[in-house]
N, C-alpha and C positions, 0 to 999 in steps of 0.2 A: 591300435596300440596294444601291446601285450604286457601282461603283468607277470613278472618272474615269480616262481614258486621257490622262495628261499629255504623253506623247510626241506625240500628235496635236495637242494644244493648242499646245504649244511650236513644233512644225513649222508649224502653220497661221499663227502669228504671224510666224515666220521667212519664210514665203512671202509674206506681206503686205508685210513690209519689203523683201524682194527685188523685188517687183513695183513698189513705189513707187520704189526705186532705179533699176530698169530704165527706168521712165518718165522720170525726171529725166535719166538718162544719154542717152536718145534725144532728149530735149528739147534738150540741148546739141549733139547731132550734127545736128539738123534744120536748123540755120542753113546748113550746107554742102551740103545736099541739093538736087537739082534740082527735087524736088516735096515740099516740107516738109509740106504738108497731108496728102497720102497717107501719108507716113511716120508722121506723128503719129496718123492714124486707125488704122493698123496696130498701132503700138506701144500705143495706148490700148486697142484691142480685146484685144490679147494680155494686157496688164496687168489688164484687167477680168476676163478669164476666170480668170487665176491668183488674183486676189483673191476671186472667187466660190468657187473650189474651196477656197481656204484658209479662207474663212468657214464653209463646210460642214464642213471638217475640225475646226475649233474647236468647232462646235456638237455634232458627233458625239462628240468627245473629252470635252466637258463632260457630255454625257448619260451616257456610260460604258456599262458592261455589268453585268449581274446577277452577283452573287457568290454 
C-alpha cells in the first residue's frame, strides 16, 4: 500500500495557479513594454517551466511512498 503525499499535490496545484496568475499579470504589463513579443516569450517560457515542475510534483505526490 502506498501513502499519498498530499503536501506535494496541494503545492503542485498552488504552483500551477501561481504560474497562470504570473502569465496573466505579465500579459497586462506587456502593453507598456518596448518589445511585448520578447516579454511574452520569456514569461510564457517561465510559466511553462513552473507548470511542468508542478505537474511532476502532483504525479509524484499521487504515487506516494511505500508504507
